[in-house]
NUGU-118999 format. One record per residue: residue number from 1; residue in three letters; x, y, z of N, C-alpha, C in turn. Coordinates in pm, 1 decimal, decimal comma, padded with zeros to 6 digits. Example, Ala and Ser with C-alpha at 12.3 -4.5 7.8 and 13.67 -1.06 7.14 Angstrom:
<pts>
+-----+------+----------+----------+----------+----------+----------+----------+----------+----------+----------+
: pos : code :      n.u :      n.v :      n.w :     ca.u :     ca.v :     ca.w :      c.u :      c.v :      c.w :
+-----+------+----------+----------+----------+----------+----------+----------+----------+----------+----------+
:   1 :  ALA :  01319,0 : -00569,0 :  00780,0 :  01230,0 : -00450,0 :  00780,0 :  01320,0 : -00330,0 :  00780,0 :
:   2 :  SER :  01285,0 : -00225,0 :  00708,0 :  01367,0 : -00106,0 :  00714,0 :  01290,0 :  00003,0 :  00787,0 :
+-----+------+----------+----------+----------+----------+----------+----------+----------+----------+----------+
</pts>
This chain:
<pts>
+-----+------+----------+----------+----------+----------+----------+----------+----------+----------+----------+
: pos : code :      n.u :      n.v :      n.w :     ca.u :     ca.v :     ca.w :      c.u :      c.v :      c.w :
+-----+------+----------+----------+----------+----------+----------+----------+----------+----------+----------+
:   1 :  UNK :  00059,3 : -00053,7 :  00004,9 : -00017,8 : -00015,3 :  00025,4 :  00094,5 :  00137,9 : -00021,8 :
:   2 :  UNK :  00012,4 :  00220,7 : -00068,6 :  00086,9 :  00319,0 : -00085,6 :  00103,2 :  00406,1 :  00059,5 :
:   3 :  UNK :  00124,8 :  00439,9 :  00135,4 :  00118,3 :  00576,9 :  00274,2 :  00096,5 :  00652,4 :  00205,1 :
:   4 :  UNK :  00184,5 :  00770,6 :  00090,2 :  00095,4 :  00883,3 :  00130,2 : -00001,9 :  00910,0 :  00077,0 :
:   5 :  UNK : -00072,8 :  00799,8 :  00038,3 : -00284,2 :  00781,7 : -00032,0 : -00308,4 :  00679,5 :  00069,5 :
:   6 :  UNK : -00323,9 :  00723,0 :  00210,5 : -00412,0 :  00654,2 :  00297,3 : -00572,2 :  00606,5 :  00232,9 :
:   7 :  UNK : -00574,5 :  00493,7 :  00316,1 : -00697,9 :  00476,8 :  00272,8 : -00768,7 :  00309,2 :  00405,6 :
:   8 :  UNK : -00934,8 :  00318,2 :  00406,0 : -00968,3 :  00225,0 :  00490,4 : -00904,2 :  00077,3 :  00402,0 :
:   9 :  UNK : -00871,1 : -00037,1 :  00486,8 : -00846,3 : -00152,1 :  00385,0 : -01039,6 : -00191,0 :  00356,6 :
:  10 :  UNK : -01029,3 : -00268,3 :  00289,8 : -01149,5 : -00313,0 :  00256,7 : -01160,7 : -00478,2 :  00330,4 :
:  11 :  UNK : -01252,5 : -00524,1 :  00384,8 : -01256,6 : -00656,5 :  00428,9 : -01228,0 : -00804,4 :  00370,4 :
:  12 :  UNK : -01106,4 : -00853,2 :  00361,2 : -01040,9 : -00993,3 :  00273,8 : -00942,8 : -00930,2 :  00196,7 :
:  13 :  UNK : -00894,3 : -00805,0 :  00178,8 : -00795,9 : -00733,7 :  00160,2 : -00656,8 : -00761,0 :  00231,5 :
:  14 :  UNK : -00596,1 : -00818,6 :  00125,2 : -00453,7 : -00889,8 :  00143,3 : -00358,2 : -00756,9 :  00143,6 :
:  15 :  UNK : -00265,2 : -00709,3 :  00218,0 : -00175,5 : -00636,6 :  00235,2 : -00084,3 : -00689,7 :  00300,7 :
:  16 :  UNK :  00045,2 : -00632,9 :  00260,0 :  00190,6 : -00681,6 :  00352,0 :  00225,8 : -00636,6 :  00482,2 :
:  17 :  UNK :  00284,9 : -00720,7 :  00531,1 :  00341,6 : -00712,7 :  00667,3 :  00376,0 : -00547,9 :  00722,9 :
:  18 :  UNK :  00358,8 : -00461,1 :  00796,6 :  00432,7 : -00332,2 :  00814,4 :  00426,6 : -00411,0 :  00987,2 :
:  19 :  UNK :  00509,2 : -00351,8 :  01029,5 :  00537,2 : -00341,7 :  01199,9 :  00682,6 : -00252,1 :  01188,7 :
:  20 :  UNK :  00643,8 : -00109,4 :  01315,8 :  00729,6 : -00049,1 :  01334,2 :  00802,4 : -00114,0 :  01410,2 :
:  21 :  UNK :  00971,5 : -00046,4 :  01437,2 :  01056,5 : -00072,4 :  01522,1 :  01048,7 :  00088,4 :  01574,2 :
:  22 :  UNK :  01028,2 :  00052,9 :  01688,2 :  01030,8 :  00171,4 :  01784,7 :  00979,7 :  00139,2 :  01939,8 :
:  23 :  UNK :  01049,5 :  00193,1 :  02095,7 :  00994,0 :  00167,8 :  02178,7 :  00858,5 :  00182,6 :  02241,8 :
:  24 :  UNK :  00780,4 :  00197,6 :  02177,8 :  00654,1 :  00184,6 :  02169,9 :  00482,9 :  00070,8 :  02159,4 :
:  25 :  UNK :  00455,7 :  00089,1 :  02252,3 :  00337,6 : -00020,5 :  02306,3 :  00275,1 : -00067,7 :  02100,7 :
:  26 :  UNK :  00248,1 : -00180,2 :  02117,7 :  00172,7 : -00275,1 :  01957,6 :  00315,2 : -00271,9 :  01874,9 :
:  27 :  UNK :  00453,9 : -00254,9 :  01923,2 :  00599,7 : -00256,9 :  01810,0 :  00631,2 : -00368,5 :  01816,5 :
:  28 :  UNK :  00750,4 : -00376,1 :  01755,9 :  00858,1 : -00437,2 :  01794,4 :  00971,2 : -00345,4 :  01840,9 :
:  29 :  UNK :  01038,8 : -00367,4 :  01980,5 :  01091,8 : -00280,1 :  02003,7 :  01282,4 : -00291,7 :  02000,1 :
:  30 :  UNK :  01276,9 : -00430,0 :  01948,9 :  01368,0 : -00419,9 :  01858,0 :  01428,8 : -00497,6 :  01773,2 :
:  31 :  UNK :  01470,4 : -00573,6 :  01666,3 :  01433,1 : -00646,0 :  01573,8 :  01600,5 : -00669,9 :  01575,2 :
:  32 :  UNK :  01672,1 : -00753,8 :  01587,0 :  01815,8 : -00839,8 :  01573,7 :  01835,1 : -00859,5 :  01463,9 :
:  33 :  UNK :  01924,5 : -00858,1 :  01385,1 :  01964,0 : -00925,7 :  01210,5 :  02169,8 : -00943,4 :  01233,3 :
:  34 :  UNK :  02115,9 : -01082,0 :  01253,2 :  02321,6 : -01102,6 :  01317,1 :  02329,4 : -01048,5 :  01392,3 :
:  35 :  UNK :  02390,2 : -00965,2 :  01422,4 :  02485,5 : -00914,8 :  01518,0 :  02417,8 : -00757,7 :  01523,8 :
:  36 :  UNK :  02384,1 : -00711,8 :  01458,5 :  02298,6 : -00569,2 :  01459,6 :  02157,9 : -00556,5 :  01527,0 :
:  37 :  UNK :  02154,8 : -00494,7 :  01618,6 :  02048,3 : -00458,6 :  01699,4 :  01990,3 : -00329,5 :  01661,2 :
:  38 :  UNK :  01901,7 : -00322,1 :  01599,6 :  01789,0 : -00166,1 :  01508,7 :  01631,4 : -00167,0 :  01631,1 :
:  39 :  UNK :  01674,3 : -00044,6 :  01661,2 :  01618,2 : -00003,0 :  01784,5 :  01517,8 :  00097,8 :  01712,6 :
:  40 :  UNK :  01515,4 :  00151,6 :  01566,2 :  01461,8 :  00273,8 :  01508,3 :  01401,6 :  00252,1 :  01371,6 :
:  41 :  UNK :  01273,0 :  00188,3 :  01278,0 :  01288,7 :  00126,7 :  01164,8 :  01168,2 :  00079,5 :  01124,9 :
:  42 :  UNK :  01149,2 : -00050,1 :  01096,2 :  01035,2 : -00094,9 :  00989,5 :  01085,6 : -00252,5 :  00951,2 :
:  43 :  UNK :  00990,1 : -00321,1 :  01000,0 :  00978,4 : -00445,4 :  00899,5 :  00880,8 : -00453,4 :  00799,9 :
:  44 :  UNK :  00892,8 : -00470,8 :  00744,9 :  00803,1 : -00492,9 :  00598,6 :  00783,3 : -00584,7 :  00538,7 :
:  45 :  UNK :  00679,4 : -00684,6 :  00530,0 :  00692,9 : -00818,2 :  00446,6 :  00666,9 : -00797,4 :  00350,1 :
:  46 :  UNK :  00661,4 : -00846,9 :  00196,3 :  00538,8 : -00813,6 :  00090,6 :  00535,3 : -01003,7 :  00031,3 :
:  47 :  UNK :  00544,3 : -01004,7 : -00067,1 :  00492,9 : -01101,2 : -00142,5 :  00642,1 : -01200,2 : -00158,6 :
:  48 :  UNK :  00713,3 : -01168,1 : -00145,5 :  00835,1 : -01300,1 : -00185,2 :  00944,8 : -01268,5 : -00104,9 :
:  49 :  UNK :  00910,5 : -01167,3 : -00003,7 :  01071,5 : -01101,6 :  00101,7 :  01052,9 : -01034,2 :  00190,8 :
:  50 :  UNK :  01094,7 : -01038,1 :  00268,4 :  01071,2 : -00948,6 :  00382,8 :  01170,0 : -00840,1 :  00427,2 :
:  51 :  UNK :  01187,2 : -00732,4 :  00487,9 :  01308,4 : -00709,1 :  00487,2 :  01325,0 : -00607,3 :  00666,4 :
:  52 :  UNK :  01382,0 : -00612,5 :  00650,2 :  01426,9 : -00470,6 :  00807,7 :  01482,2 : -00415,4 :  00777,1 :
:  53 :  UNK :  01440,6 : -00237,0 :  00811,0 :  01461,7 : -00141,3 :  00747,2 :  01544,2 : -00065,6 :  00873,5 :
:  54 :  UNK :  01698,1 :  00011,7 :  00885,5 :  01740,4 :  00043,7 :  00986,0 :  01783,5 :  00219,6 :  01011,1 :
:  55 :  UNK :  01597,9 :  00289,3 :  01056,2 :  01666,6 :  00402,2 :  01028,8 :  01742,8 :  00510,2 :  01032,3 :
:  56 :  UNK :  01802,3 :  00441,8 :  01212,8 :  01992,9 :  00527,0 :  01233,5 :  02033,0 :  00464,9 :  01165,4 :
:  57 :  UNK :  02127,7 :  00410,6 :  01068,3 :  02231,0 :  00351,8 :  01048,3 :  02213,8 :  00393,5 :  00834,8 :
:  58 :  UNK :  02082,2 :  00385,2 :  00848,3 :  01955,6 :  00394,2 :  00653,6 :  02025,9 :  00289,5 :  00633,9 :
:  59 :  UNK :  02020,4 :  00166,4 :  00655,4 :  02074,0 :  00034,2 :  00581,6 :  01921,4 : -00079,2 :  00613,3 :
:  60 :  UNK :  01907,4 : -00146,9 :  00530,1 :  01779,6 : -00217,9 :  00483,8 :  01853,1 : -00392,5 :  00501,4 :
:  61 :  UNK :  01799,3 : -00493,8 :  00547,4 :  01848,7 : -00605,4 :  00514,9 :  01711,7 : -00711,6 :  00450,9 :
:  62 :  UNK :  01743,9 : -00742,8 :  00377,8 :  01672,1 : -00820,6 :  00281,4 :  01610,3 : -00969,8 :  00337,0 :
:  63 :  UNK :  01532,4 : -01043,3 :  00296,2 :  01536,4 : -01198,6 :  00355,9 :  01472,6 : -01269,8 :  00252,5 :
:  64 :  UNK :  01441,1 : -01285,8 :  00170,7 :  01385,5 : -01373,8 :  00088,2 :  01283,4 : -01493,0 :  00078,3 :
:  65 :  UNK :  01206,9 : -01508,5 :  00156,8 :  01082,0 : -01605,7 :  00226,4 :  01150,3 : -01760,3 :  00113,5 :
:  66 :  UNK :  01240,2 : -01777,5 :  00060,8 :  01303,2 : -01879,9 :  00051,3 :  01422,9 : -01960,7 :  00146,6 :
:  67 :  UNK :  01407,8 : -01837,8 :  00235,9 :  01573,9 : -01866,3 :  00315,8 :  01550,8 : -01858,0 :  00391,6 :
:  68 :  UNK :  01389,1 : -01836,9 :  00466,4 :  01311,0 : -01881,6 :  00577,3 :  01323,3 : -02038,5 :  00624,9 :
:  69 :  UNK :  01371,9 : -02077,6 :  00729,1 :  01368,0 : -02252,2 :  00759,1 :  01312,3 : -02278,1 :  00893,5 :
:  70 :  UNK :  01295,4 : -02146,5 :  00986,1 :  01201,4 : -02166,9 :  01121,5 :  01151,3 : -02052,8 :  01175,0 :
:  71 :  UNK :  01091,8 : -02065,4 :  01201,8 :  01074,8 : -01959,6 :  01309,5 :  00980,7 : -01990,1 :  01478,2 :
:  72 :  UNK :  01001,4 : -01920,7 :  01535,5 :  00968,1 : -02005,6 :  01715,2 :  00940,6 : -01893,1 :  01780,5 :
:  73 :  UNK :  00907,9 : -01875,7 :  01908,6 :  00850,2 : -01800,3 :  02017,4 :  00865,7 : -01800,3 :  02124,9 :
:  74 :  UNK :  00923,4 : -01751,8 :  02235,2 :  00969,8 : -01773,7 :  02355,1 :  00934,6 : -01626,0 :  02399,8 :
:  75 :  UNK :  00836,1 : -01618,3 :  02452,8 :  00788,4 : -01488,4 :  02548,6 :  00702,3 : -01412,5 :  02437,7 :
:  76 :  UNK :  00815,7 : -01283,3 :  02443,5 :  00727,3 : -01187,8 :  02325,3 :  00855,5 : -01152,9 :  02210,2 :
:  77 :  UNK :  00911,7 : -01276,1 :  02236,8 :  01046,2 : -01252,1 :  02171,9 :  01022,3 : -01391,8 :  01994,8 :
:  78 :  UNK :  01014,5 : -01326,8 :  01876,6 :  00971,3 : -01414,5 :  01780,7 :  01150,9 : -01459,7 :  01714,3 :
:  79 :  UNK :  01189,3 : -01580,5 :  01673,7 :  01290,6 : -01583,3 :  01653,7 :  01319,1 : -01696,5 :  01472,3 :
:  80 :  UNK :  01338,1 : -01587,1 :  01402,4 :  01376,5 : -01629,4 :  01234,4 :  01471,7 : -01702,7 :  01176,6 :
:  81 :  UNK :  01465,0 : -01835,8 :  01163,5 :  01568,6 : -01925,3 :  01141,3 :  01589,8 : -01920,7 :  01040,7 :
:  82 :  UNK :  01705,0 : -01859,1 :  00980,0 :  01725,6 : -01852,7 :  00777,7 :  01828,1 : -01922,8 :  00725,6 :
:  83 :  UNK :  01860,7 : -01937,8 :  00628,2 :  01986,1 : -02005,4 :  00528,9 :  02109,9 : -01946,6 :  00579,8 :
:  84 :  UNK :  02219,3 : -02069,8 :  00616,3 :  02386,8 : -02013,0 :  00623,0 :  02342,1 : -02000,2 :  00792,7 :
:  85 :  UNK :  02258,8 : -02048,3 :  00864,5 :  02262,7 : -02010,3 :  01008,4 :  02266,4 : -01921,8 :  01040,3 :
:  86 :  UNK :  02187,3 : -01803,8 :  01005,2 :  02190,6 : -01679,7 :  01039,4 :  02029,0 : -01666,6 :  01109,5 :
:  87 :  UNK :  01990,6 : -01566,0 :  01177,4 :  01885,1 : -01540,7 :  01240,2 :  01885,7 : -01358,8 :  01292,1 :
:  88 :  UNK :  01724,2 : -01378,3 :  01299,7 :  01654,7 : -01232,2 :  01329,8 :  01556,7 : -01254,4 :  01426,6 :
:  89 :  UNK :  01559,8 : -01188,5 :  01575,1 :  01529,6 : -01165,7 :  01673,9 :  01431,9 : -01073,5 :  01641,7 :
:  90 :  UNK :  01312,4 : -01093,0 :  01698,5 :  01207,5 : -00957,4 :  01668,8 :  01142,0 : -00965,2 :  01790,2 :
:  91 :  UNK :  01165,8 : -00865,7 :  01876,5 :  01115,5 : -00841,1 :  02001,3 :  01024,9 : -00759,7 :  02075,1 :
:  92 :  UNK :  00888,8 : -00805,8 :  02058,4 :  00775,5 : -00730,3 :  02031,2 :  00749,2 : -00665,5 :  02163,1 :
:  93 :  UNK :  00721,7 : -00542,4 :  02134,1 :  00645,5 : -00448,6 :  02293,7 :  00529,7 : -00434,5 :  02301,0 :
:  94 :  UNK :  00455,5 : -00527,7 :  02387,6 :  00286,9 : -00566,3 :  02405,7 :  00251,3 : -00535,8 :  02515,4 :
:  95 :  UNK :  00179,6 : -00447,9 :  02554,4 :  00112,2 : -00362,8 :  02674,9 :  00052,8 : -00499,1 :  02780,5 :
:  96 :  UNK :  00112,4 : -00567,1 :  02877,6 :  00020,4 : -00704,1 :  02931,6 :  00033,2 : -00627,1 :  03040,4 :
:  97 :  UNK : -00092,8 : -00683,6 :  03083,8 : -00125,2 : -00618,4 :  03246,2 : -00036,4 : -00704,3 :  03380,8 :
:  98 :  UNK : -00046,1 : -00643,9 :  03497,7 :  00079,0 : -00744,7 :  03567,4 :  00008,3 : -00779,8 :  03651,7 :
:  99 :  UNK :  00047,9 : -00896,0 :  03714,2 : -00009,3 : -00988,8 :  03798,5 : -00028,2 : -00908,5 :  03935,9 :
: 100 :  UNK : -00019,2 : -00804,5 :  03930,3 : -00061,3 : -00758,3 :  04066,3 : -00177,7 : -00640,7 :  04052,8 :
: 101 :  UNK : -00161,6 : -00597,6 :  03888,3 : -00304,7 : -00559,5 :  03909,9 : -00409,3 : -00688,8 :  03852,6 :
: 102 :  UNK : -00379,9 : -00783,5 :  03856,7 : -00515,3 : -00911,1 :  03849,6 : -00570,1 : -00896,7 :  03968,5 :
: 103 :  UNK : -00448,0 : -00900,3 :  04060,6 : -00518,4 : -00867,6 :  04208,4 : -00542,9 : -00811,5 :  04284,6 :
: 104 :  UNK : -00520,8 : -00709,8 :  04240,3 : -00496,6 : -00584,7 :  04334,6 : -00655,9 : -00561,5 :  04356,1 :
: 105 :  UNK : -00746,6 : -00564,1 :  04255,6 : -00882,0 : -00482,3 :  04322,3 : -00949,4 : -00619,7 :  04381,5 :
: 106 :  UNK : -00893,3 : -00762,3 :  04350,2 : -00935,7 : -00879,8 :  04476,5 : -00898,2 : -00836,8 :  04559,5 :
: 107 :  UNK : -00818,4 : -00823,2 :  04639,3 : -00779,0 : -00808,3 :  04742,3 : -00819,9 : -00717,6 :  04822,7 :
: 108 :  UNK : -00843,3 : -00574,4 :  04757,7 : -00917,2 : -00470,4 :  04843,0 : -01028,5 : -00475,3 :  04799,5 :
: 109 :  UNK : -01119,1 : -00557,7 :  04729,1 : -01218,6 : -00601,2 :  04808,5 : -01233,5 : -00707,1 :  04933,1 :
: 110 :  UNK : -01207,8 : -00805,4 :  04891,0 : -01181,9 : -00862,7 :  05053,4 : -01170,9 : -00765,7 :  05154,8 :
: 111 :  UNK : -01052,1 : -00756,7 :  05145,1 : -01041,3 : -00632,6 :  05275,4 : -01175,8 : -00568,3 :  05337,7 :
: 112 :  UNK : -01252,0 : -00517,9 :  05158,2 : -01341,9 : -00401,0 :  05267,5 : -01489,5 : -00530,0 :  05244,9 :
: 113 :  UNK : -01482,0 : -00633,8 :  05204,3 : -01563,1 : -00704,1 :  05250,0 : -01583,2 : -00767,5 :  05392,7 :
: 114 :  UNK : -01455,5 : -00760,3 :  05443,8 : -01460,5 : -00777,1 :  05625,6 : -01486,6 : -00683,6 :  05641,9 :
: 115 :  UNK : -01459,9 : -00570,4 :  05658,1 : -01472,0 : -00425,2 :  05687,4 : -01614,6 : -00438,2 :  05684,6 :
: 116 :  UNK : -01743,2 : -00455,0 :  05573,7 : -01868,1 : -00458,8 :  05575,9 : -01942,7 : -00588,1 :  05626,7 :
: 117 :  UNK : -01848,6 : -00647,4 :  05567,7 : -01972,2 : -00762,4 :  05716,5 : -01921,9 : -00747,2 :  05868,5 :
: 118 :  UNK : -01854,7 : -00688,5 :  05858,6 : -01840,9 : -00663,7 :  06088,4 : -01914,2 : -00573,0 :  06098,6 :
: 119 :  UNK : -01954,6 : -00499,2 :  06013,9 : -02069,2 : -00398,1 :  05977,9 : -02193,9 : -00426,8 :  05947,6 :
: 120 :  UNK : -02214,6 : -00493,5 :  05858,3 : -02378,2 : -00564,1 :  05849,2 : -02392,5 : -00518,7 :  05722,9 :
: 121 :  UNK : -02324,6 : -00508,6 :  05641,7 : -02346,2 : -00390,7 :  05509,3 : -02300,0 : -00487,7 :  05394,0 :
: 122 :  UNK : -02388,4 : -00609,6 :  05377,3 : -02422,5 : -00675,8 :  05262,6 : -02364,2 : -00633,7 :  05120,3 :
: 123 :  UNK : -02473,3 : -00563,3 :  05091,5 : -02489,4 : -00504,4 :  04944,5 : -02376,9 : -00435,1 :  04910,5 :
: 124 :  UNK : -02287,4 : -00333,8 :  04960,0 : -02133,7 : -00293,5 :  04946,3 : -02060,5 : -00431,9 :  04926,8 :
: 125 :  UNK : -02061,0 : -00463,5 :  04965,1 : -01982,8 : -00621,5 :  04979,5 : -01967,0 : -00696,4 :  04819,8 :
: 126 :  UNK : -02164,0 : -00726,3 :  04833,9 : -02178,5 : -00779,4 :  04670,0 : -02147,3 : -00714,6 :  04556,2 :
: 127 :  UNK : -02155,4 : -00566,4 :  04586,5 : -02123,7 : -00452,9 :  04425,7 : -01946,9 : -00496,4 :  04401,1 :
: 128 :  UNK : -01898,0 : -00491,3 :  04499,6 : -01761,9 : -00485,9 :  04503,7 : -01724,7 : -00592,3 :  04448,7 :
: 129 :  UNK : -01768,3 : -00733,5 :  04501,3 : -01731,7 : -00905,5 :  04449,2 : -01740,2 : -00895,7 :  04292,5 :
: 130 :  UNK : -01837,2 : -00834,3 :  04235,1 : -01887,4 : -00806,7 :  04070,5 : -01807,8 : -00717,8 :  04034,3 :
: 131 :  UNK : -01738,2 : -00619,3 :  04077,1 : -01623,7 : -00550,2 :  03973,6 : -01509,8 : -00597,0 :  03999,0 :
: 132 :  UNK : -01498,0 : -00692,2 :  04125,8 : -01371,8 : -00744,8 :  04123,6 : -01354,6 : -00833,6 :  03968,9 :
: 133 :  UNK : -01482,2 : -00937,1 :  03983,6 : -01501,8 : -00978,7 :  03837,9 : -01448,9 : -00914,2 :  03701,2 :
: 134 :  UNK : -01542,8 : -00816,8 :  03714,1 : -01505,6 : -00755,8 :  03589,1 : -01403,6 : -00679,1 :  03524,9 :
: 135 :  UNK : -01287,1 : -00634,4 :  03636,5 : -01192,4 : -00604,4 :  03666,7 : -01080,6 : -00763,9 :  03697,5 :
: 136 :  UNK : -01079,2 : -00862,6 :  03668,8 : -01048,0 : -00977,7 :  03670,1 : -01068,7 : -01040,3 :  03520,8 :
: 137 :  UNK : -01169,8 : -01037,0 :  03466,9 : -01206,9 : -01047,8 :  03319,4 : -01131,8 : -00974,5 :  03235,4 :
: 138 :  UNK : -01163,2 : -00849,2 :  03240,7 : -01050,3 : -00748,2 :  03172,2 : -00910,4 : -00763,8 :  03190,2 :
: 139 :  UNK : -00854,1 : -00770,4 :  03256,3 : -00720,2 : -00795,8 :  03287,9 : -00698,8 : -00957,6 :  03215,4 :
: 140 :  UNK : -00806,3 : -01057,9 :  03204,8 : -00772,9 : -01199,4 :  03090,5 : -00780,8 : -01104,5 :  02933,4 :
: 141 :  UNK : -00899,0 : -01018,5 :  02939,3 : -00875,9 : -00975,4 :  02769,8 : -00749,7 : -00950,2 :  02756,1 :
: 142 :  UNK : -00727,0 : -00830,7 :  02783,4 : -00573,0 : -00762,2 :  02818,0 : -00503,4 : -00889,1 :  02753,3 :
: 143 :  UNK : -00484,7 : -00948,8 :  02867,8 : -00330,2 : -01067,9 :  02861,7 : -00360,4 : -01125,1 :  02710,1 :
: 144 :  UNK : -00496,8 : -01187,9 :  02692,0 : -00525,6 : -01211,1 :  02554,6 : -00500,9 : -01199,1 :  02405,2 :
: 145 :  UNK : -00546,5 : -01040,0 :  02427,0 : -00501,8 : -00917,3 :  02350,9 : -00318,3 : -00933,6 :  02268,9 :
: 146 :  UNK : -00283,6 : -00928,8 :  02418,5 : -00097,8 : -00917,3 :  02337,2 : -00085,5 : -01060,0 :  02314,2 :
: 147 :  UNK : -00124,3 : -01125,6 :  02364,1 : -00127,7 : -01310,7 :  02328,7 : -00109,3 : -01298,6 :  02181,0 :
: 148 :  UNK : -00242,0 : -01268,6 :  02174,1 : -00301,0 : -01265,7 :  02016,5 : -00164,7 : -01178,2 :  01925,9 :
: 149 :  UNK : -00166,9 : -01132,9 :  01984,9 : -00062,9 : -01020,6 :  01837,6 :  00042,4 : -01075,3 :  01838,6 :
: 150 :  UNK :  00119,8 : -01155,7 :  01896,1 :  00250,3 : -01190,2 :  01924,5 :  00216,4 : -01277,7 :  01829,0 :
: 151 :  UNK :  00109,2 : -01428,8 :  01851,0 :  00045,1 : -01540,6 :  01804,6 :  00044,6 : -01498,8 :  01626,9 :
: 152 :  UNK : -00038,8 : -01370,1 :  01580,0 : -00057,9 : -01344,4 :  01474,8 :  00087,2 : -01283,7 :  01392,4 :
: 153 :  UNK :  00210,1 : -01321,2 :  01435,6 :  00276,6 : -01210,3 :  01375,4 :  00386,6 : -01365,5 :  01332,5 :
: 154 :  UNK :  00414,2 : -01459,3 :  01436,1 :  00445,6 : -01591,6 :  01459,3 :  00357,4 : -01644,5 :  01349,0 :
: 155 :  UNK :  00261,4 : -01652,0 :  01342,2 :  00172,2 : -01731,0 :  01216,7 :  00171,4 : -01690,7 :  01126,7 :
: 156 :  UNK :  00233,9 : -01575,1 :  01035,3 :  00270,9 : -01505,0 :  00972,7 :  00378,6 : -01554,1 :  00909,7 :
: 157 :  UNK :  00504,5 : -01589,9 :  00991,8 :  00583,8 : -01642,4 :  00937,4 :  00616,6 : -01800,5 :  00932,6 :
: 158 :  UNK :  00541,0 : -01841,5 :  01006,5 :  00542,4 : -01994,9 :  00998,5 :  00470,4 : -02006,3 :  00894,5 :
: 159 :  UNK :  00361,1 : -01947,4 :  00839,3 :  00267,8 : -01958,1 :  00732,0 :  00372,8 : -01979,5 :  00607,1 :
: 160 :  UNK :  00388,3 : -01873,6 :  00581,6 :  00486,4 : -01853,5 :  00439,9 :  00585,2 : -01983,3 :  00481,1 :
: 161 :  UNK :  00682,9 : -02048,9 :  00586,9 :  00726,0 : -02178,3 :  00565,5 :  00673,5 : -02290,0 :  00571,3 :
: 162 :  UNK :  00560,4 : -02298,8 :  00579,9 :  00440,0 : -02393,1 :  00546,2 :  00485,4 : -02401,5 :  00394,3 :
: 163 :  UNK :  00425,6 : -02273,8 :  00346,0 :  00375,4 : -02254,4 :  00175,6 :  00538,0 : -02374,7 :  00110,7 :
: 164 :  UNK :  00611,7 : -02255,0 :  00181,6 :  00757,1 : -02309,7 :  00150,1 :  00800,5 : -02436,1 :  00147,9 :
: 165 :  UNK :  00764,0 : -02498,3 :  00248,7 :  00811,1 : -02670,6 :  00278,7 :  00649,7 : -02783,7 :  00176,0 :
: 166 :  UNK :  00509,8 : -02696,8 :  00130,7 :  00478,4 : -02733,3 :  00060,2 :  00530,7 : -02713,8 : -00099,8 :
: 167 :  UNK :  00583,2 : -02624,5 : -00158,7 :  00601,8 : -02596,3 : -00252,2 :  00731,6 : -02699,9 : -00332,7 :
: 168 :  UNK :  00818,6 : -02745,0 : -00217,5 :  00967,6 : -02811,4 : -00223,7 :  00886,6 : -02947,1 : -00238,2 :
: 169 :  UNK :  00800,1 : -02971,6 : -00219,2 :  00774,1 : -03096,2 : -00174,4 :  00691,3 : -03145,8 : -00311,7 :
: 170 :  UNK :  00632,1 : -03064,4 : -00399,4 :  00612,5 : -03032,4 : -00537,1 :  00708,3 : -03060,6 : -00643,9 :
+-----+------+----------+----------+----------+----------+----------+----------+----------+----------+----------+
</pts>
């Protein structure tokens, strides 16, 4: 797509994968191409290859899909193994709620419920309990969204590798 004339995507429209490399949420935090760590740039993937652009050094690293051998994920890092033993690490920055935030509202509600029970106020404790359930559900939704984002990028490269293997069998 031409970035100079932005337009909304149509449902089902195929587009290349673009990921900004920046210290922002929902981006690549860094891309390591061999021994070069890129902190400001872009990953661009199209029909036959993907490229990692380093805006700081004004360099570009291109990898044809036929050179992709393997892709795997560990936490928020996707490692792409390419021909001749080379490696590209994509470290994603996704906002994940902390474990403490998952239980903070619940623990606060327990303390308030105990205080309300001692005072005989069951309505307030029930409302707080419902709020805790909603907060916990929101926590899980945010956590799942972050996992889905990382998984979708891994899936993109895994599908490319699967297609490459199918073509090699034919």
